[in-house]
PyMOL commands that place a pseudoatom at each C-alpha (Angstrom):
pseudoatom trace, name=CA, resn=MET, resi=1, chain=A, elem=C, hetatm=0, pos=[105.800, 96.822, 98.306]
pseudoatom trace, name=CA, resn=ALA, resi=2, chain=A, elem=C, hetatm=0, pos=[104.811, 95.734, 94.801]
pseudoatom trace, name=CA, resn=GLU, resi=3, chain=A, elem=C, hetatm=0, pos=[104.706, 92.137, 96.004]
pseudoatom trace, name=CA, resn=VAL, resi=4, chain=A, elem=C, hetatm=0, pos=[102.261, 93.017, 98.797]
pseudoatom trace, name=CA, resn=ILE, resi=5, chain=A, elem=C, hetatm=0, pos=[100.007, 94.883, 96.374]
pseudoatom trace, name=CA, resn=ALA, resi=6, chain=A, elem=C, hetatm=0, pos=[100.133, 91.939, 93.958]
pseudoatom trace, name=CA, resn=PHE, resi=7, chain=A, elem=C, hetatm=0, pos=[99.203, 89.585, 96.810]
pseudoatom trace, name=CA, resn=LEU, resi=8, chain=A, elem=C, hetatm=0, pos=[96.223, 91.753, 97.779]
pseudoatom trace, name=CA, resn=ILE, resi=9, chain=A, elem=C, hetatm=0, pos=[94.910, 92.091, 94.231]
pseudoatom trace, name=CA, resn=GLU, resi=10, chain=A, elem=C, hetatm=0, pos=[95.282, 88.360, 93.591]
pseudoatom trace, name=CA, resn=HIS, resi=11, chain=A, elem=C, hetatm=0, pos=[93.759, 87.182, 96.889]
pseudoatom trace, name=CA, resn=TYR, resi=12, chain=A, elem=C, hetatm=0, pos=[90.973, 89.720, 97.374]
pseudoatom trace, name=CA, resn=GLN, resi=13, chain=A, elem=C, hetatm=0, pos=[88.853, 90.261, 94.297]
pseudoatom trace, name=CA, resn=ASP, resi=14, chain=A, elem=C, hetatm=0, pos=[87.282, 93.302, 95.903]
pseudoatom trace, name=CA, resn=PHE, resi=15, chain=A, elem=C, hetatm=0, pos=[88.878, 96.020, 98.019]
pseudoatom trace, name=CA, resn=ASP, resi=16, chain=A, elem=C, hetatm=0, pos=[85.928, 95.750, 100.404]
pseudoatom trace, name=CA, resn=ASP, resi=17, chain=A, elem=C, hetatm=0, pos=[86.737, 92.054, 100.987]
pseudoatom trace, name=CA, resn=CYS, resi=18, chain=A, elem=C, hetatm=0, pos=[90.060, 92.904, 102.640]
pseudoatom trace, name=CA, resn=PRO, resi=19, chain=A, elem=C, hetatm=0, pos=[90.128, 92.104, 106.346]
pseudoatom trace, name=CA, resn=PRO, resi=20, chain=A, elem=C, hetatm=0, pos=[90.508, 94.919, 108.897]
pseudoatom trace, name=CA, resn=PRO, resi=21, chain=A, elem=C, hetatm=0, pos=[94.053, 96.383, 109.054]
pseudoatom trace, name=CA, resn=ASP, resi=22, chain=A, elem=C, hetatm=0, pos=[95.166, 94.425, 112.139]
pseudoatom trace, name=CA, resn=ASP, resi=23, chain=A, elem=C, hetatm=0, pos=[93.975, 91.116, 110.683]
pseudoatom trace, name=CA, resn=LEU, resi=24, chain=A, elem=C, hetatm=0, pos=[95.391, 91.933, 107.253]
pseudoatom trace, name=CA, resn=GLY, resi=25, chain=A, elem=C, hetatm=0, pos=[98.733, 92.862, 108.795]
pseudoatom trace, name=CA, resn=GLN, resi=26, chain=A, elem=C, hetatm=0, pos=[98.859, 89.476, 110.525]
pseudoatom trace, name=CA, resn=ILE, resi=27, chain=A, elem=C, hetatm=0, pos=[97.932, 87.651, 107.308]
pseudoatom trace, name=CA, resn=LEU, resi=28, chain=A, elem=C, hetatm=0, pos=[100.670, 89.468, 105.398]
pseudoatom trace, name=CA, resn=GLU, resi=29, chain=A, elem=C, hetatm=0, pos=[103.179, 88.714, 108.153]
pseudoatom trace, name=CA, resn=ASP, resi=30, chain=A, elem=C, hetatm=0, pos=[102.188, 85.023, 108.119]
pseudoatom trace, name=CA, resn=VAL, resi=31, chain=A, elem=C, hetatm=0, pos=[102.726, 84.936, 104.351]
pseudoatom trace, name=CA, resn=GLY, resi=32, chain=A, elem=C, hetatm=0, pos=[106.249, 86.256, 104.869]
pseudoatom trace, name=CA, resn=PHE, resi=33, chain=A, elem=C, hetatm=0, pos=[106.206, 89.963, 104.099]
pseudoatom trace, name=CA, resn=ASP, resi=34, chain=A, elem=C, hetatm=0, pos=[108.412, 92.174, 106.257]
pseudoatom trace, name=CA, resn=ASP, resi=35, chain=A, elem=C, hetatm=0, pos=[107.122, 94.877, 108.590]
pseudoatom trace, name=CA, resn=VAL, resi=36, chain=A, elem=C, hetatm=0, pos=[108.172, 97.781, 106.351]
pseudoatom trace, name=CA, resn=GLN, resi=37, chain=A, elem=C, hetatm=0, pos=[106.316, 96.355, 103.335]
pseudoatom trace, name=CA, resn=ILE, resi=38, chain=A, elem=C, hetatm=0, pos=[103.256, 95.610, 105.457]
pseudoatom trace, name=CA, resn=ASN, resi=39, chain=A, elem=C, hetatm=0, pos=[103.173, 99.047, 107.081]
pseudoatom trace, name=CA, resn=ASN, resi=40, chain=A, elem=C, hetatm=0, pos=[103.592, 100.827, 103.736]
pseudoatom trace, name=CA, resn=ALA, resi=41, chain=A, elem=C, hetatm=0, pos=[100.803, 98.786, 102.151]
pseudoatom trace, name=CA, resn=LEU, resi=42, chain=A, elem=C, hetatm=0, pos=[98.463, 99.291, 105.122]
pseudoatom trace, name=CA, resn=MET, resi=43, chain=A, elem=C, hetatm=0, pos=[99.135, 103.032, 105.003]
pseudoatom trace, name=CA, resn=LEU, resi=44, chain=A, elem=C, hetatm=0, pos=[98.228, 103.174, 101.300]
pseudoatom trace, name=CA, resn=LEU, resi=45, chain=A, elem=C, hetatm=0, pos=[95.061, 101.150, 101.921]
pseudoatom trace, name=CA, resn=ALA, resi=46, chain=A, elem=C, hetatm=0, pos=[94.079, 103.500, 104.749]
pseudoatom trace, name=CA, resn=VAL, resi=47, chain=A, elem=C, hetatm=0, pos=[94.540, 106.523, 102.483]
pseudoatom trace, name=CA, resn=LEU, resi=48, chain=A, elem=C, hetatm=0, pos=[92.446, 104.866, 99.774]
pseudoatom trace, name=CA, resn=SER, resi=49, chain=A, elem=C, hetatm=0, pos=[89.755, 103.986, 102.293]
pseudoatom trace, name=CA, resn=ASP, resi=50, chain=A, elem=C, hetatm=0, pos=[89.714, 107.538, 103.668]
pseudoatom trace, name=CA, resn=ASN, resi=51, chain=A, elem=C, hetatm=0, pos=[89.445, 108.978, 100.155]
pseudoatom trace, name=CA, resn=GLU, resi=52, chain=A, elem=C, hetatm=0, pos=[86.422, 106.796, 99.418]
pseudoatom trace, name=CA, resn=GLU, resi=53, chain=A, elem=C, hetatm=0, pos=[84.659, 107.872, 102.592]
pseudoatom trace, name=CA, resn=SER, resi=54, chain=A, elem=C, hetatm=0, pos=[85.359, 111.598, 102.389]
pseudoatom trace, name=CA, resn=ALA, resi=55, chain=A, elem=C, hetatm=0, pos=[84.211, 114.084, 99.841]
pseudoatom trace, name=CA, resn=VAL, resi=56, chain=A, elem=C, hetatm=0, pos=[87.204, 114.487, 97.580]
pseudoatom trace, name=CA, resn=GLN, resi=57, chain=A, elem=C, hetatm=0, pos=[87.518, 117.575, 95.421]
pseudoatom trace, name=CA, resn=ALA, resi=58, chain=A, elem=C, hetatm=0, pos=[86.546, 116.697, 91.887]
pseudoatom trace, name=CA, resn=TYR, resi=59, chain=A, elem=C, hetatm=0, pos=[89.194, 117.262, 89.245]
pseudoatom trace, name=CA, resn=ARG, resi=60, chain=A, elem=C, hetatm=0, pos=[88.193, 118.737, 85.931]
pseudoatom trace, name=CA, resn=SER, resi=61, chain=A, elem=C, hetatm=0, pos=[88.848, 116.215, 83.212]
pseudoatom trace, name=CA, resn=ASP, resi=62, chain=A, elem=C, hetatm=0, pos=[89.899, 118.932, 80.769]
pseudoatom trace, name=CA, resn=ALA, resi=63, chain=A, elem=C, hetatm=0, pos=[92.299, 120.632, 83.193]
pseudoatom trace, name=CA, resn=LEU, resi=64, chain=A, elem=C, hetatm=0, pos=[96.016, 120.524, 82.432]
pseudoatom trace, name=CA, resn=ARG, resi=65, chain=A, elem=C, hetatm=0, pos=[98.151, 119.079, 85.235]
pseudoatom trace, name=CA, resn=VAL, resi=66, chain=A, elem=C, hetatm=0, pos=[101.213, 121.248, 85.797]
pseudoatom trace, name=CA, resn=TYR, resi=67, chain=A, elem=C, hetatm=0, pos=[103.934, 119.524, 87.797]
pseudoatom trace, name=CA, resn=THR, resi=68, chain=A, elem=C, hetatm=0, pos=[105.806, 121.534, 90.420]
pseudoatom trace, name=CA, resn=PRO, resi=69, chain=A, elem=C, hetatm=0, pos=[109.602, 121.771, 90.120]
pseudoatom trace, name=CA, resn=GLU, resi=70, chain=A, elem=C, hetatm=0, pos=[109.893, 119.342, 93.065]
pseudoatom trace, name=CA, resn=GLU, resi=71, chain=A, elem=C, hetatm=0, pos=[107.606, 116.828, 91.327]
pseudoatom trace, name=CA, resn=GLN, resi=72, chain=A, elem=C, hetatm=0, pos=[109.542, 117.198, 88.076]
pseudoatom trace, name=CA, resn=ASP, resi=73, chain=A, elem=C, hetatm=0, pos=[112.799, 116.534, 89.917]
pseudoatom trace, name=CA, resn=ALA, resi=74, chain=A, elem=C, hetatm=0, pos=[111.431, 113.490, 91.751]
pseudoatom trace, name=CA, resn=LEU, resi=75, chain=A, elem=C, hetatm=0, pos=[109.344, 111.850, 89.032]
pseudoatom trace, name=CA, resn=PRO, resi=76, chain=A, elem=C, hetatm=0, pos=[111.069, 110.412, 85.965]
pseudoatom trace, name=CA, resn=GLN, resi=77, chain=A, elem=C, hetatm=0, pos=[109.714, 111.714, 82.655]
pseudoatom trace, name=CA, resn=GLU, resi=78, chain=A, elem=C, hetatm=0, pos=[108.557, 108.175, 81.831]
pseudoatom trace, name=CA, resn=VAL, resi=79, chain=A, elem=C, hetatm=0, pos=[106.337, 108.144, 84.938]
pseudoatom trace, name=CA, resn=ILE, resi=80, chain=A, elem=C, hetatm=0, pos=[104.822, 111.532, 84.094]
pseudoatom trace, name=CA, resn=GLY, resi=81, chain=A, elem=C, hetatm=0, pos=[104.255, 110.313, 80.537]
pseudoatom trace, name=CA, resn=LEU, resi=82, chain=A, elem=C, hetatm=0, pos=[102.582, 107.120, 81.772]
pseudoatom trace, name=CA, resn=LEU, resi=83, chain=A, elem=C, hetatm=0, pos=[100.209, 109.044, 84.041]
pseudoatom trace, name=CA, resn=HIS, resi=84, chain=A, elem=C, hetatm=0, pos=[99.387, 111.473, 81.222]
pseudoatom trace, name=CA, resn=PHE, resi=85, chain=A, elem=C, hetatm=0, pos=[98.694, 108.560, 78.859]
pseudoatom trace, name=CA, resn=LEU, resi=86, chain=A, elem=C, hetatm=0, pos=[96.505, 106.725, 81.385]
pseudoatom trace, name=CA, resn=GLU, resi=87, chain=A, elem=C, hetatm=0, pos=[94.466, 109.834, 82.103]
pseudoatom trace, name=CA, resn=ASN, resi=88, chain=A, elem=C, hetatm=0, pos=[94.038, 110.690, 78.406]
pseudoatom trace, name=CA, resn=ALA, resi=89, chain=A, elem=C, hetatm=0, pos=[92.935, 107.096, 77.749]
pseudoatom trace, name=CA, resn=ASP, resi=90, chain=A, elem=C, hetatm=0, pos=[90.342, 107.479, 80.542]
pseudoatom trace, name=CA, resn=ALA, resi=91, chain=A, elem=C, hetatm=0, pos=[91.969, 104.621, 82.440]
pseudoatom trace, name=CA, resn=ILE, resi=92, chain=A, elem=C, hetatm=0, pos=[92.395, 106.868, 85.510]
pseudoatom trace, name=CA, resn=ASN, resi=93, chain=A, elem=C, hetatm=0, pos=[90.845, 110.121, 86.620]
pseudoatom trace, name=CA, resn=GLY, resi=94, chain=A, elem=C, hetatm=0, pos=[92.471, 113.168, 88.201]
pseudoatom trace, name=CA, resn=GLU, resi=95, chain=A, elem=C, hetatm=0, pos=[91.897, 111.968, 91.759]
pseudoatom trace, name=CA, resn=GLN, resi=96, chain=A, elem=C, hetatm=0, pos=[93.504, 108.608, 90.983]
pseudoatom trace, name=CA, resn=ARG, resi=97, chain=A, elem=C, hetatm=0, pos=[96.443, 110.302, 89.252]
pseudoatom trace, name=CA, resn=GLU, resi=98, chain=A, elem=C, hetatm=0, pos=[97.017, 112.474, 92.305]
pseudoatom trace, name=CA, resn=PHE, resi=99, chain=A, elem=C, hetatm=0, pos=[96.980, 109.427, 94.590]
pseudoatom trace, name=CA, resn=VAL, resi=100, chain=A, elem=C, hetatm=0, pos=[99.681, 107.757, 92.471]
pseudoatom trace, name=CA, resn=ILE, resi=101, chain=A, elem=C, hetatm=0, pos=[101.787, 110.939, 92.404]
pseudoatom trace, name=CA, resn=HIS, resi=102, chain=A, elem=C, hetatm=0, pos=[101.423, 111.439, 96.156]
pseudoatom trace, name=CA, resn=ALA, resi=103, chain=A, elem=C, hetatm=0, pos=[102.378, 107.820, 96.880]
pseudoatom trace, name=CA, resn=LEU, resi=104, chain=A, elem=C, hetatm=0, pos=[105.398, 107.976, 94.560]
pseudoatom trace, name=CA, resn=LEU, resi=105, chain=A, elem=C, hetatm=0, pos=[106.667, 111.185, 96.139]
pseudoatom trace, name=CA, resn=HIS, resi=106, chain=A, elem=C, hetatm=0, pos=[106.756, 109.442, 99.525]
pseudoatom trace, name=CA, resn=MET, resi=107, chain=A, elem=C, hetatm=0, pos=[108.981, 106.630, 98.243]
pseudoatom trace, name=CA, resn=PRO, resi=108, chain=A, elem=C, hetatm=0, pos=[112.757, 106.445, 98.164]
pseudoatom trace, name=CA, resn=PRO, resi=109, chain=A, elem=C, hetatm=0, pos=[113.992, 107.936, 94.850]
pseudoatom trace, name=CA, resn=ASP, resi=110, chain=A, elem=C, hetatm=0, pos=[115.408, 104.623, 93.619]
pseudoatom trace, name=CA, resn=GLU, resi=111, chain=A, elem=C, hetatm=0, pos=[111.938, 103.014, 93.900]
pseudoatom trace, name=CA, resn=ILE, resi=112, chain=A, elem=C, hetatm=0, pos=[110.189, 105.629, 91.740]
pseudoatom trace, name=CA, resn=THR, resi=113, chain=A, elem=C, hetatm=0, pos=[109.910, 103.729, 88.475]
pseudoatom trace, name=CA, resn=VAL, resi=114, chain=A, elem=C, hetatm=0, pos=[107.387, 103.210, 85.708]
pseudoatom trace, name=CA, resn=ASP, resi=115, chain=A, elem=C, hetatm=0, pos=[106.686, 99.721, 87.057]
pseudoatom trace, name=CA, resn=MET, resi=116, chain=A, elem=C, hetatm=0, pos=[105.987, 101.094, 90.549]
pseudoatom trace, name=CA, resn=ALA, resi=117, chain=A, elem=C, hetatm=0, pos=[103.685, 103.735, 89.031]
pseudoatom trace, name=CA, resn=LYS, resi=118, chain=A, elem=C, hetatm=0, pos=[101.858, 100.916, 87.229]
pseudoatom trace, name=CA, resn=VAL, resi=119, chain=A, elem=C, hetatm=0, pos=[101.545, 98.906, 90.445]
pseudoatom trace, name=CA, resn=LEU, resi=120, chain=A, elem=C, hetatm=0, pos=[100.186, 101.916, 92.338]
pseudoatom trace, name=CA, resn=THR, resi=121, chain=A, elem=C, hetatm=0, pos=[97.780, 102.589, 89.476]
pseudoatom trace, name=CA, resn=LEU, resi=122, chain=A, elem=C, hetatm=0, pos=[96.531, 99.014, 89.728]
pseudoatom trace, name=CA, resn=LEU, resi=123, chain=A, elem=C, hetatm=0, pos=[96.096, 99.470, 93.476]
pseudoatom trace, name=CA, resn=VAL, resi=124, chain=A, elem=C, hetatm=0, pos=[93.968, 102.594, 93.123]
pseudoatom trace, name=CA, resn=LEU, resi=125, chain=A, elem=C, hetatm=0, pos=[91.925, 101.098, 90.280]
pseudoatom trace, name=CA, resn=TRP, resi=126, chain=A, elem=C, hetatm=0, pos=[91.345, 97.925, 92.309]
pseudoatom trace, name=CA, resn=ALA, resi=127, chain=A, elem=C, hetatm=0, pos=[90.271, 99.967, 95.331]
pseudoatom trace, name=CA, resn=HIS, resi=128, chain=A, elem=C, hetatm=0, pos=[87.886, 102.038, 93.199]
pseudoatom trace, name=CA, resn=LYS, resi=129, chain=A, elem=C, hetatm=0, pos=[86.551, 98.965, 91.353]
pseudoatom trace, name=CA, resn=SER, resi=130, chain=A, elem=C, hetatm=0, pos=[87.415, 100.580, 88.030]
pseudoatom trace, name=CA, resn=GLU, resi=131, chain=A, elem=C, hetatm=0, pos=[87.124, 98.852, 84.684]
pseudoatom trace, name=CA, resn=LEU, resi=132, chain=A, elem=C, hetatm=0, pos=[90.075, 99.073, 82.319]
pseudoatom trace, name=CA, resn=PRO, resi=133, chain=A, elem=C, hetatm=0, pos=[90.471, 98.629, 78.601]
pseudoatom trace, name=CA, resn=VAL, resi=134, chain=A, elem=C, hetatm=0, pos=[91.950, 95.135, 78.141]
pseudoatom trace, name=CA, resn=LEU, resi=135, chain=A, elem=C, hetatm=0, pos=[95.250, 96.203, 76.578]
pseudoatom trace, name=CA, resn=ILE, resi=136, chain=A, elem=C, hetatm=0, pos=[95.921, 98.866, 79.212]
pseudoatom trace, name=CA, resn=GLY, resi=137, chain=A, elem=C, hetatm=0, pos=[95.027, 96.450, 82.014]
pseudoatom trace, name=CA, resn=ASP, resi=138, chain=A, elem=C, hetatm=0, pos=[97.331, 93.816, 80.544]
pseudoatom trace, name=CA, resn=ASP, resi=139, chain=A, elem=C, hetatm=0, pos=[100.220, 96.286, 80.359]
pseudoatom trace, name=CA, resn=LEU, resi=140, chain=A, elem=C, hetatm=0, pos=[99.675, 97.317, 83.981]
pseudoatom trace, name=CA, resn=MET, resi=141, chain=A, elem=C, hetatm=0, pos=[99.458, 93.672, 85.116]
pseudoatom trace, name=CA, resn=MET, resi=142, chain=A, elem=C, hetatm=0, pos=[102.829, 93.004, 83.464]
pseudoatom trace, name=CA, resn=ALA, resi=143, chain=A, elem=C, hetatm=0, pos=[104.330, 95.225, 86.187]
pseudoatom trace, name=CA, resn=LEU, resi=144, chain=A, elem=C, hetatm=0, pos=[103.122, 92.690, 88.763]
pseudoatom trace, name=CA, resn=HIS, resi=145, chain=A, elem=C, hetatm=0, pos=[104.013, 89.473, 86.978]
pseudoatom trace, name=CA, resn=GLY, resi=146, chain=A, elem=C, hetatm=0, pos=[106.620, 90.416, 84.399]
pseudoatom trace, name=CA, resn=VAL, resi=147, chain=A, elem=C, hetatm=0, pos=[104.681, 88.633, 81.653]
pseudoatom trace, name=CA, resn=SER, resi=148, chain=A, elem=C, hetatm=0, pos=[101.579, 89.404, 79.660]
pseudoatom trace, name=CA, resn=THR, resi=149, chain=A, elem=C, hetatm=0, pos=[98.387, 87.913, 81.079]
pseudoatom trace, name=CA, resn=MET, resi=150, chain=A, elem=C, hetatm=0, pos=[96.682, 87.801, 77.669]
pseudoatom trace, name=CA, resn=HIS, resi=151, chain=A, elem=C, hetatm=0, pos=[96.786, 84.526, 75.783]
for i in range(1, 151): cmd.bond("trace and resi %d" % i, "trace and resi %d" % (i + 1))
show_as sticks, trace
zoom trace
């Protein structure tokens, strides 16, 4: 799924520029992505779109996030640490953190990695048109390309 997200971020500068789901699904299929990748990506985009349109409960920025035992079992410590770092650096907010956690918890355990958390973070930031500090953005982009984008 990381490849589909990378494709979307690289080909659509703005989340709002994405074609409707049926058209986007066909474009992704024409590019060569498989049905599972396409369906997973379209589902995430639908959730992001729904969150933008509905009134989402605001999260207090000073609130401490306590992970449930199930979340602690499913999420590697490195992923929890990354999300904590990103939130403390004001790169993501509580709502965005919860989206990433929710998406990760619906993945097969072997796909829950720091790189996947970074890719999902990029997805939610792209959808919300968020600005990132350069160094944090570069580190997240490395999850897509495997190399630093800074020169």
